Steps between C-alpha positions, in 0.01 A plus 500: 500500500546703182699360209798739540550367854547145376836349418415260215789267581418475871129469432563190289758360741261516796192375312515152652179373343619596152817296552309172453266391218197450727499618862156350561652152472701571814213662688292189438790273593560680830133464586462136397814391686387700802155341494671160504712607796197619698328168434803293599637680806365608838491877519359779710421861417603763753478879522818696562314831512153656478496569126292297258808355330721485809476123509731208436487126454699271727586145399594368844714218628406290807498679837843551655675401176723810516507492121672765289259755353475612137312827445398564139391837357325489163573718200263674260671839474337605829159516325399139426489142633450384858584224741247284314748482210796438732425173678687312226823574690384297801490127411869430438618710792233364733592142411863583575400613850441876482208711617394709201337843530346672198435872546220711355508880482297789364559589136597821323366748411252453783795469738824695479834320480601611853172355628570170322854487639357560848252217456763246396724601788210458742433156353859408587453640850189284540696198381780564747254528789241236411660229288596277793128419536514353148806282561749760376827624643489881534878496506525359147293705257591530131338772290436449129324692229468504122499814283320771703504246782877488463505875557279465807715218637799728443330770706469246781875431475570874498628679807344767716144380565521233769491720811180672384330163470643346817680218323865386529727598212589133457139376490546403135784254452519478121366648178414363156427779252364385164501753214454785745504877453749647743566847355166660412637820350493367140127435539439876516538502120267206433128438495537309826515833680148568380374284787790555743508883478856522632739793486878479528493527878231239557656268241832505686329469839328182382798347320671216693830569324538830687416361845703184544651414840857619552607144581231251392483180701229320305612312187344619176422328171397722208394329180319564174405314184765513230230606251412820688571855390835669550358727771352219709833319470688815603271553799557144623876504457511843663337393826725193525815699430407775743410250774842338456672840495340571840666186633202264472487151356336517159438283198389618158343255254372527145265206444521356147185472287285694747318829447364756744197289589616140464802540730282528812325171418835329564428541872301180452807306382762404763760428231469840331731792577219692666351209694839383621588854611181516707577166665858605568392824670251301708768251603307211346615220271615652177526285186614772260755778485356748746794583722561861593854615431705673766 
């Protein structure tokens, strides 16, 4: 992207790594906590498609447990990270009684954003069809994602794709969107589009904000760290407000003392805003303030 195409304000606002003193601290933390989770919990890897990265990790419950299911989609601006840095979300939720699924997907620019969206949707289809074999209840699936994963989780909550994939429109029963990107059109004027290669049409087509259900049934929690940029805050508030305007149950939360990367780590803490929201959506014991407003 040439310099005249860049909007300097937006480019800074959407530079998530530059918003913290040292991003590598978080990358190492995600991996070390995930390594601990792999060592502590039973887990199985499964393929949801034929592609090299069309795989996911399942942290199962006992057979016939009919446990609620938490599907997590990692961030990394669609070009970094993997399920290997995402297992840290599993221990607290698994102890509380959930089956946890961590989704991998191909990365940009080797994969286009529509291809990545398709992969994550197919991972949810696999979960709906197969999770009973891992002790999960296919009728109680909560989707969650952080940053780019929040966008991808939003595209799962979006309308208009279920019939093509042979999945019920109510297959996902709740959503937790952490620091997500729900209107991609501002990214056209940032360096992020250097690896997404979107135009106005494709940006709108892949923006959850423009494809929400007319009358959402699934409750939604949209949250961000209070230390994040104005644009990430605006994106999060926007999806919550629009969900509510469509008639859905929605909660918006700004988490004090958390930045773009630390807020997701709170999924390991049942008393945090984020952890309690996950437990609430799963219908499990909730120690903190995670209730979804009506």
